[in-house]
C-alpha positions, 0 to 999 in steps of 0.5 A: 169790803171795809164796811162789811169788815167793820160791820162784822167787828160790831156784830162780834162785839154784840156776840161778846155781850151775848156770851157774857150775859147768857153763858158766863153766869153758868160757866166756871173759870176754865169755861170762861177762859175758853170762851175768852180765847175763842172770842179773841181769836175770832176778833183777830180773824175778822181784822186779818191779824195772824199770830206768830207765837215764839216760846222760849225753851222750857216755858209753860205759857199756861203757868200761873204768875204775873204776865208783863208785856210792852204795850202797843195797842188795845189789840195786845189784850186780845193777842195774849188772850187768844193764846192763854187768857189772863185777867188784866189790870186797867184804869177804872175809866175803861170800865165806862167805855161803851161795850168794851168796858162791860166786856172787860169787866165780865172778863175779870179785868182788875180796875184801878181808880187813880187817887184813892189810896184805899181803893189802890190798897184793895186792888193790890191785895186782889192781885196778891190773892189772885196770884196766890190762887194760881191765876194768870194776871197781866199788866203793861208796865209802861202804863200807856201805849207807845209807838212801835220802835219805842219802849217806855220806862217800866213802872215797878210798883205792881211787880211787888205783888208777884214777890209777895205771892211768890210767883214768877214774872212772865215777860212777853214781847209783842210787835206787829209786822207787815208782809215784808217783816217791817213794823206795821204802823196800823197797829199803833194806838197813841196820842188822841186816837180813839178806839173807833179810829184805831179800828178803822185804821186797822180795817183800811190797812193791809193784813198784819202779823202779831209776833208774840214772844214768850220769854223765860220767866223771871223768878222773884225770890229775893228780888226787889220790884225795881230789879224785876222791872228793870230785868223785864224791860231789858229782856223785852227790849232785847227781844224787840231789838230795842236794847240800845234805847237810851230811855232806861228805867234805871236812868229815870229811877235812880233814887232809892225806892220806898217801901210798900207802906210809903207808896202813894196811889200815883206810884202804884197806878201807872199814868195811863193804862189805855188797854 
């Protein structure tokens, strides 16, 4: 059964290539979003991952804005896309991943190249332009995946795009649990684990439930990007039950924040964005 499930994953990836190659060129933004949503849901079904969605009162999950979430696994992208598709921000290296990189590019992923000031500026302006065009753009402020039970400090720089575009920040909390409600270790994608190793681990593990909590939006008018990052991290940590963790953003960012013109490429680009 495991071999069959792995083969189905590979076939589903090929299906994604076909959709991007033959249907996307003739589809508008709404049609592409529908293809993305259905394909993501299909992948999760093959992997036996059920989504449990919790939406805070008054929240419109399709509202344009900057979506931010904690980062557990490459699965996170497809969990979010199966509910309400977004364009994601990722490091440029992912563009060169076999199959997955091309699929991400066709899905509108915004790639950031580390160490290139001009490229970083161009991508940042692309974020602002996308938000001003009422798109949903998502990124993981931790900058890398963390094992479940841990919430890393949030990088604040990209929150500036929401301020400039005058759009809200939409925080989401995400965790994966087993049938007993305990954190499912099969979802963790950390260290030197490869994509293939992660897929095999998920296939070998018991089914899991992805709990996606869409929290109240954070308005950006009059806010500073570091305030937004701290608040987003706080509400996500509280929703996940990590509120007492000592690794706070405030403690690691006590120095005054520079203006946007003073930000270096490494300030804007998180250390890693594996998803």
